[in-house]
C-alpha positions as CSV (number, residue, x, y, z in Angstrom):
1,X,-25.0,9.0,-9.3
2,X,-21.8,10.1,-11.0
3,X,-21.2,13.8,-10.9
4,X,-20.9,16.1,-13.6
5,X,-18.5,18.9,-13.9
6,X,-20.7,21.8,-14.0
7,X,-20.0,25.4,-15.7
8,X,-17.1,27.5,-15.9
9,X,-18.4,29.9,-12.9
10,X,-17.1,28.6,-9.6
11,X,-20.5,27.2,-7.5
12,X,-20.6,25.9,-4.0
13,X,-21.6,22.4,-3.6
14,X,-22.6,21.2,0.1
15,X,-21.9,18.0,1.6
16,X,-21.7,16.1,4.8
17,X,-18.0,14.4,3.9
18,X,-15.9,15.4,1.0
19,X,-13.2,12.6,0.4
20,X,-10.2,13.3,-1.8
21,X,-9.2,10.6,-3.8
22,X,-11.1,7.9,-5.2
23,X,-8.7,4.6,-4.1
24,X,-9.4,1.5,-2.2
25,X,-9.2,4.1,1.2
26,X,-11.1,6.8,0.0
27,X,-14.2,4.6,-1.7
28,X,-14.2,2.6,1.5
29,X,-15.0,4.8,3.9
30,X,-17.5,7.1,1.3
31,X,-19.2,3.7,0.6
32,X,-19.8,3.1,4.6
33,X,-20.6,6.5,5.2
34,X,-23.4,7.2,2.3
35,X,-24.8,3.8,3.6
36,X,-25.5,5.4,6.8
37,X,-27.3,8.2,5.3
38,X,-24.5,10.6,5.0
39,X,-24.4,12.9,1.6
40,X,-20.6,12.1,0.6
41,X,-18.7,13.2,-2.4
42,X,-15.5,12.0,-3.8
43,X,-13.3,13.7,-6.4
44,X,-11.1,12.1,-8.0
45,X,-8.3,13.5,-10.7
46,X,-8.4,11.0,-12.7
47,X,-10.6,8.2,-15.1
48,X,-11.4,5.1,-13.8
49,X,-10.1,2.8,-14.9
50,X,-6.4,3.9,-14.3
51,X,-3.5,2.5,-13.7
52,X,-1.9,1.8,-10.4
53,X,0.7,-0.1,-8.7
54,X,0.3,-2.5,-6.0
55,X,-1.7,-5.9,-7.5
56,X,-0.7,-8.2,-4.5
57,X,-3.9,-8.3,-2.1
58,X,-3.9,-10.2,1.3
59,X,-6.1,-12.8,3.1
60,X,-7.2,-10.5,5.2
61,X,-8.4,-8.0,2.4
62,X,-11.3,-10.4,2.2
63,X,-13.2,-10.1,4.8
64,X,-13.2,-6.2,4.2
65,X,-14.6,-6.9,0.6
66,X,-17.2,-9.2,1.8
67,X,-18.5,-6.2,4.0
68,X,-18.5,-4.0,1.3
69,X,-20.4,-6.4,-1.2
70,X,-17.9,-7.0,-4.0
71,X,-15.8,-10.1,-2.9
72,X,-17.6,-11.8,-5.8
73,X,-16.9,-9.2,-8.5
74,X,-13.6,-9.3,-7.1
75,X,-13.1,-13.1,-7.3
76,X,-13.9,-12.6,-11.1
77,X,-11.4,-10.6,-12.3
78,X,-8.6,-11.7,-9.8
79,X,-5.7,-14.3,-10.1
80,X,-6.1,-16.6,-6.8
81,X,-3.3,-16.4,-4.5
82,X,-2.5,-19.4,-2.2
83,X,1.0,-18.3,-1.1
84,X,4.1,-16.3,-1.4
85,X,7.7,-17.3,-2.5
86,X,10.6,-16.2,-1.7
87,X,14.1,-16.9,-3.7
88,X,17.5,-16.1,-2.4
89,X,21.1,-16.2,-4.3
90,X,22.8,-16.6,-0.7
91,X,20.9,-20.2,0.4
92,X,20.3,-23.9,-0.8
93,X,17.8,-24.2,-1.8
94,X,17.1,-20.7,-3.3
95,X,13.6,-21.3,-3.3
96,X,11.0,-21.3,-0.1
97,X,7.2,-21.3,-0.3
98,X,4.9,-20.4,2.3
99,X,0.9,-21.1,2.1
100,X,-1.4,-19.3,3.9
101,X,-3.7,-22.1,4.9
102,X,-0.8,-22.9,7.4
103,X,-0.7,-19.9,9.2
104,X,-2.4,-19.7,12.7
105,X,-5.8,-19.2,11.5
106,X,-6.7,-21.7,8.6
107,X,-9.8,-19.6,7.8
108,X,-8.3,-17.4,5.3
109,X,-6.2,-19.6,3.3
110,X,-5.9,-17.4,-0.4
111,X,-6.0,-13.9,-1.4
112,X,-6.1,-12.6,-4.8
113,X,-3.5,-11.2,-7.6
114,X,-5.7,-8.3,-9.5
115,X,-5.0,-5.5,-11.7
116,X,-5.7,-2.5,-9.9
117,X,-7.3,-0.6,-12.7
118,X,-9.8,-3.4,-12.4
119,X,-10.0,-3.5,-8.8
120,X,-10.1,0.1,-7.8
121,X,-12.8,0.5,-10.4
122,X,-14.8,-2.0,-8.6
123,X,-14.5,-0.3,-5.5
124,X,-15.5,3.0,-7.2
125,X,-18.3,2.1,-8.9
126,X,-19.6,0.2,-6.0
127,X,-19.4,3.6,-3.9
128,X,-21.3,5.2,-6.6
129,X,-24.0,2.5,-6.4
130,X,-23.7,2.9,-2.5
131,X,-24.9,6.7,-2.7
132,X,-21.8,8.5,-3.3
133,X,-21.7,11.0,-5.4
134,X,-18.2,10.9,-7.7
135,X,-16.1,13.3,-9.4
136,X,-13.9,12.0,-11.9
137,X,-11.7,14.3,-13.9
138,X,-12.0,16.6,-10.5
139,X,-8.4,17.7,-9.1
140,X,-8.8,19.4,-5.2
141,X,-6.7,22.7,-5.5
142,X,-7.0,24.4,-1.9
143,X,-8.5,23.5,1.1
144,X,-9.7,26.2,3.9
145,X,-10.5,24.9,7.4
146,X,-13.6,27.4,8.4
147,X,-13.6,29.0,11.9
148,X,-15.3,27.3,15.3
149,X,-14.9,24.0,13.7
150,X,-17.6,24.4,11.3
151,X,-16.1,22.3,8.4
152,X,-14.2,23.0,5.5
153,X,-14.3,25.0,2.4
154,X,-12.3,23.1,-0.9
155,X,-11.7,24.6,-3.9
156,X,-11.4,22.1,-7.0
157,X,-10.9,22.1,-10.9
158,X,-12.1,19.8,-13.5
159,X,-10.4,18.5,-16.4
160,X,-12.4,20.9,-18.7
161,X,-11.3,23.7,-17.2
162,X,-14.1,24.8,-15.0
163,X,-14.0,25.4,-11.2
164,X,-15.8,24.4,-8.5
165,X,-16.1,25.1,-4.8
166,X,-17.2,22.8,-2.1
167,X,-18.4,23.0,1.5
168,X,-18.4,19.6,4.1
169,X,-18.6,19.1,7.3
170,X,-15.6,16.5,6.8
171,X,-12.7,15.8,4.9
172,X,-11.1,12.7,4.4
173,X,-7.9,13.2,2.9
174,X,-7.2,9.4,0.7
175,X,-4.9,10.8,-1.9
176,X,-2.8,8.3,-1.7
177,X,1.2,9.4,-2.3
178,X,-0.1,12.8,-3.7
179,X,-0.3,13.5,0.1
180,X,-2.6,16.2,-0.2
181,X,-2.7,17.8,3.4
182,X,0.7,16.2,4.6
183,X,2.4,18.2,1.9
184,X,0.0,21.4,2.5
185,X,0.6,21.4,5.9
186,X,4.2,20.2,6.1
187,X,3.7,17.5,7.8
188,X,5.2,14.7,5.4
189,X,8.6,13.6,6.2
190,X,10.6,10.7,4.9
191,X,10.8,7.7,7.2
192,X,14.2,8.1,9.3
193,X,14.6,4.4,9.4
194,X,13.7,3.2,6.1
195,X,14.8,4.8,3.1
196,X,14.0,3.1,-0.3
197,X,13.2,3.6,-4.1
198,X,11.5,1.3,-6.7
199,X,11.6,1.0,-10.4
200,X,8.4,-1.2,-11.8
201,X,6.7,-2.1,-15.1
202,X,4.6,-5.2,-16.8
203,X,5.4,-8.0,-19.4
204,X,4.4,-10.7,-20.8
205,X,5.4,-14.2,-21.8
206,X,7.0,-14.1,-18.0
207,X,7.3,-17.7,-16.4
208,X,5.3,-18.8,-14.3
209,X,4.7,-21.4,-11.2
210,X,2.6,-24.5,-12.0
211,X,-0.9,-25.3,-11.1
212,X,-2.1,-23.7,-7.8
213,X,1.3,-21.7,-7.0
214,X,0.9,-20.2,-10.4
215,X,-0.4,-17.0,-9.0
216,X,1.7,-17.1,-6.0
217,X,3.8,-13.7,-5.7
218,X,7.7,-14.4,-5.8
219,X,10.1,-12.2,-3.9
220,X,13.6,-12.2,-5.4
221,X,16.3,-10.6,-3.0
222,X,19.8,-9.3,-4.7
223,X,22.4,-7.5,-3.6
224,X,20.7,-3.9,-3.6
225,X,17.4,-4.7,-2.4
226,X,14.6,-7.1,-3.6
227,X,12.4,-7.6,-6.7
228,X,8.8,-8.5,-6.8
229,X,7.3,-10.5,-9.1
230,X,3.0,-10.6,-9.6
231,X,1.3,-12.7,-12.0
232,X,-2.2,-10.6,-13.3
233,X,-4.9,-12.8,-14.5
234,X,-4.7,-11.2,-18.5
235,X,-1.5,-12.8,-18.6
236,X,0.6,-9.6,-17.8
237,X,3.0,-9.9,-15.0
238,X,4.2,-6.8,-12.9
239,X,7.9,-6.8,-11.9
240,X,9.2,-4.1,-9.8
241,X,12.7,-3.3,-8.0
242,X,12.9,-2.0,-4.4
243,X,16.3,-0.6,-4.4
244,X,18.2,1.9,-1.7
245,X,19.3,5.2,-2.6
246,X,22.8,4.8,-2.8
247,X,22.3,1.8,-5.9
248,X,20.0,4.7,-7.4
249,X,22.5,7.2,-7.5
250,X,24.5,4.9,-9.5
251,X,22.1,5.5,-13.0
252,X,23.8,7.2,-15.7
253,X,21.4,6.0,-18.7
254,X,17.9,6.3,-19.3
255,X,15.2,4.7,-16.7
256,X,14.3,1.5,-18.8
257,X,18.0,0.5,-19.5
258,X,18.9,0.6,-15.8
259,X,16.0,-1.1,-14.5
260,X,17.1,-3.8,-17.4
261,X,20.4,-3.8,-15.7
262,X,19.1,-4.3,-12.2
263,X,17.3,-7.3,-13.2
264,X,20.3,-8.7,-14.7
265,X,21.7,-8.3,-11.4
266,X,19.4,-11.0,-10.1
267,X,20.1,-14.1,-12.2
268,X,17.1,-16.2,-10.6
269,X,14.5,-13.6,-12.2
270,X,16.3,-13.0,-15.5
271,X,15.5,-17.0,-15.7
272,X,11.7,-16.2,-15.2
273,X,11.9,-13.6,-17.8
274,X,14.1,-15.0,-20.6
275,X,10.9,-15.3,-22.9
276,X,9.0,-12.1,-21.6
277,X,8.9,-9.1,-23.1
278,X,8.3,-5.5,-21.6
279,X,4.5,-3.8,-22.9
280,X,4.3,-0.9,-20.3
281,X,6.7,1.8,-19.6
282,X,9.3,1.5,-16.7
283,X,8.3,4.1,-14.0
284,X,10.1,5.0,-10.8
285,X,9.2,6.2,-7.8
286,X,11.0,7.7,-5.1
287,X,10.7,8.9,-1.3
288,X,9.1,5.1,-0.9
289,X,8.6,5.3,3.0
290,X,7.5,8.6,4.5
291,X,4.9,9.4,7.3
292,X,2.7,12.4,7.9
293,X,2.7,13.8,11.4
294,X,-0.6,14.1,12.3
295,X,-3.4,12.0,10.9
296,X,-6.3,13.8,12.0
297,X,-7.2,17.3,12.8
298,X,-11.0,19.7,13.5
299,X,-13.3,18.3,10.5
300,X,-10.3,16.3,8.5
301,X,-8.6,12.9,8.8
302,X,-5.7,11.1,6.5
303,X,-6.0,7.5,5.3
304,X,-4.3,4.9,3.7
305,X,-0.9,6.5,1.6
306,X,-2.2,9.7,2.4
307,X,-1.0,9.0,5.6
308,X,2.0,6.8,5.6
309,X,3.7,4.3,3.6
310,X,6.8,1.9,4.4
311,X,7.2,-0.7,1.7
312,X,5.5,-2.9,-0.4
313,X,7.4,-6.4,0.6
314,X,4.4,-7.7,2.4
315,X,2.0,-6.5,-0.1
316,X,0.1,-4.5,3.1
317,X,-0.8,-1.3,1.5
318,X,-4.3,-1.7,0.0
319,X,-5.1,-3.6,3.3
320,X,-3.6,-1.5,5.6
321,X,-5.7,1.6,3.5
322,X,-9.2,-0.3,3.4
323,X,-8.8,-1.0,7.0
324,X,-8.2,2.3,7.4
325,X,-11.2,3.0,5.7
326,X,-13.4,1.2,8.1
327,X,-11.9,3.0,11.0
328,X,-12.4,6.4,9.5
329,X,-15.6,5.8,8.9
330,X,-16.6,5.0,12.3
331,X,-14.7,7.9,13.8
332,X,-16.2,10.3,11.1
333,X,-20.1,9.1,12.4
334,X,-18.8,10.3,16.0
335,X,-17.8,13.6,14.8
336,X,-21.1,14.1,12.9
337,X,-23.4,13.0,15.4
338,X,-22.0,13.6,18.6
339,X,-19.4,16.5,18.1
340,X,-18.5,16.8,22.0
341,X,-16.8,13.2,21.3
342,X,-15.1,14.0,18.1
343,X,-11.5,14.5,19.5
344,X,-11.7,11.2,21.2
345,X,-12.7,9.5,18.3
346,X,-10.1,11.0,16.5
347,X,-7.5,10.2,18.9
348,X,-8.5,6.5,18.7
349,X,-8.5,6.5,14.9
350,X,-4.9,7.6,15.0
351,X,-4.1,5.0,17.4
352,X,-5.5,2.5,15.5
353,X,-4.5,3.4,12.3
354,X,-0.9,3.4,13.7
355,X,-1.1,0.2,15.2
356,X,-1.0,-1.8,11.5
357,X,2.2,0.1,9.8
358,X,3.6,-0.4,13.7
359,X,3.0,-4.4,13.3
360,X,4.6,-4.5,9.7
361,X,7.2,-2.3,10.2
362,X,9.6,-4.6,12.3
363,X,9.9,-7.1,9.6
364,X,10.2,-4.7,6.8
365,X,13.2,-2.8,8.3
366,X,15.3,-6.3,9.0
367,X,13.8,-8.0,5.8
368,X,17.3,-7.1,3.8
369,X,19.2,-8.6,6.6
370,X,21.3,-11.6,6.5
371,X,19.8,-13.2,9.6
372,X,16.2,-12.1,8.4
373,X,16.7,-14.1,5.1
374,X,18.1,-17.2,6.9
375,X,15.0,-17.5,9.1
376,X,12.8,-17.4,6.2
377,X,15.0,-19.8,4.1
378,X,14.9,-21.8,6.9
379,X,11.6,-21.8,8.4
380,X,10.7,-23.8,11.9
381,X,7.4,-23.8,13.7
382,X,9.0,-24.3,17.4
383,X,6.9,-21.8,19.4
384,X,4.7,-21.8,16.4
385,X,6.8,-18.9,14.9
386,X,6.1,-20.0,11.5
387,X,2.5,-19.8,12.0
388,X,2.5,-16.7,13.7
389,X,4.6,-15.2,10.7
390,X,2.4,-16.4,7.8
391,X,-0.3,-14.4,10.1
392,X,1.7,-11.3,9.6
393,X,2.3,-12.1,5.9
394,X,-1.8,-12.6,5.4
395,X,-2.7,-9.5,7.3
396,X,-3.7,-11.5,10.1
397,X,-2.8,-9.0,12.7
398,X,-6.4,-7.0,13.8
399,X,-8.1,-9.6,15.2
400,X,-7.9,-12.1,18.1
401,X,-5.7,-14.7,16.5
402,X,-3.1,-15.1,19.7
403,X,0.2,-14.6,17.8
404,X,2.2,-12.0,19.8
405,X,3.8,-14.2,22.1
406,X,4.9,-16.2,19.2
407,X,6.1,-13.6,17.4
408,X,8.1,-12.3,20.2
409,X,10.1,-15.6,20.1
410,X,10.6,-15.3,16.3
411,X,12.3,-11.8,17.3
412,X,14.3,-13.5,20.1
413,X,15.2,-16.0,17.7
414,X,16.1,-13.5,15.3
415,X,18.6,-11.3,17.7
416,X,20.3,-14.6,18.9
417,X,21.1,-15.7,15.2
418,X,22.2,-12.4,14.8
419,X,24.8,-12.4,17.7
420,X,25.8,-15.7,16.3
421,X,27.1,-14.1,13.1
422,X,28.8,-11.1,14.6
423,X,30.8,-10.1,11.6
424,X,28.1,-10.2,9.4
425,X,25.5,-8.5,11.4
426,X,28.2,-5.9,11.8
427,X,28.8,-5.4,8.0
428,X,24.7,-5.3,7.4
429,X,24.3,-2.6,10.1
430,X,27.1,-0.7,8.6
431,X,25.6,-1.2,5.1
432,X,21.8,-0.6,6.3
433,X,23.4,2.9,7.9
434,X,24.4,3.9,4.7
435,X,21.0,2.7,2.8
436,X,19.1,5.2,5.2
437,X,20.8,8.2,4.1
438,X,18.5,10.6,2.9
439,X,20.3,12.8,-0.1
440,X,19.8,16.4,-1.0
441,X,19.6,15.6,-4.2
442,X,17.3,13.2,-5.4
443,X,18.7,10.0,-7.5
444,X,17.6,10.6,-11.3
445,X,16.3,7.5,-11.5
446,X,14.1,8.3,-9.0
447,X,12.7,11.3,-10.8
448,X,12.5,10.1,-14.2
449,X,9.0,9.0,-15.3
């Protein structure tokens, strides 16, 4: 059932598990634990449906949606996504398309593009149906960890101004980029190997591919990073630029004008947007790549973007958050049923949680390197490297698909190709070193909303 705000005096509500945040990671872990009989409460600061970026799902999301019982509901609101295309101004031809059906595992041939407001609302209401008590417009302010590992005490404030106290045996931080515990425990750190920021908005009237390729995500490279172009089922298109801080610091005009100027640097995207109109505010997000030092502690853990985020280029965020929710539910169940095994369970959770970002990160860190662009734009299946790469693009990294030898071969091809172009590779290394600089004063473009 949906929780109500209560009166103006603080009251104490007890539960087994309190989840901070009602996004994909939080609703996944909450639903799974409620189905096991635990009393679970989600405290969500916003009201669903609410806007969120990250509209492109991966084929590896689909088994998770099925297990949660929402596969049909997501199908009904989604646009089928059968592949991805990469567009490069430095290559001829400029366009390269990848089909998920050509991945190593042929059983996951498609995914969906979704409006996150609708997608997240489906997951949130599904949690309610599963027995989770949900509180919307409820912002968690403070948390106190009780002595002797007796749980946590949490103070929250509702939109009405009323306050509420919670006591829970276990706390899940699924607060996304708010990084609730990471900030309070001072464990959130910029990713030293990747530093970027994003500008994004929704457009209407963007030219689309024909036929089944209409739902493909398009990735456009340009001098300062890359763009995403994600067609949505209601006719809108999500367009965003992920760029390096040195470029963002050049902004000397309002963020919308700067975004339009940035788009103008990519002629192929300009062509797509020739008849398009902007239908949303332009948003900007800084400190795009970060991680928290710790993913767990006594009676708490972090899941999804509350723990770490690298880069959206492979659309891995939702899948990693939901997969982390499954891992979290398993760990928390052990902690609550068998406290003597809690530490071992949480350490295992930490290892598995870090696995996904680590597998994606090698490719993400190099996605703007000329040699990586060459391999993407002229793919070959020697040693089955193309099939293995497509498996990564599909998110198929947690199962038994035997892709790892082929991915090792792909990495070897990348290094050999880089050595064949030493001058270009050296210039790219120097540029990346500049790109990774952490600036003391954030870019105005990053700060503006």
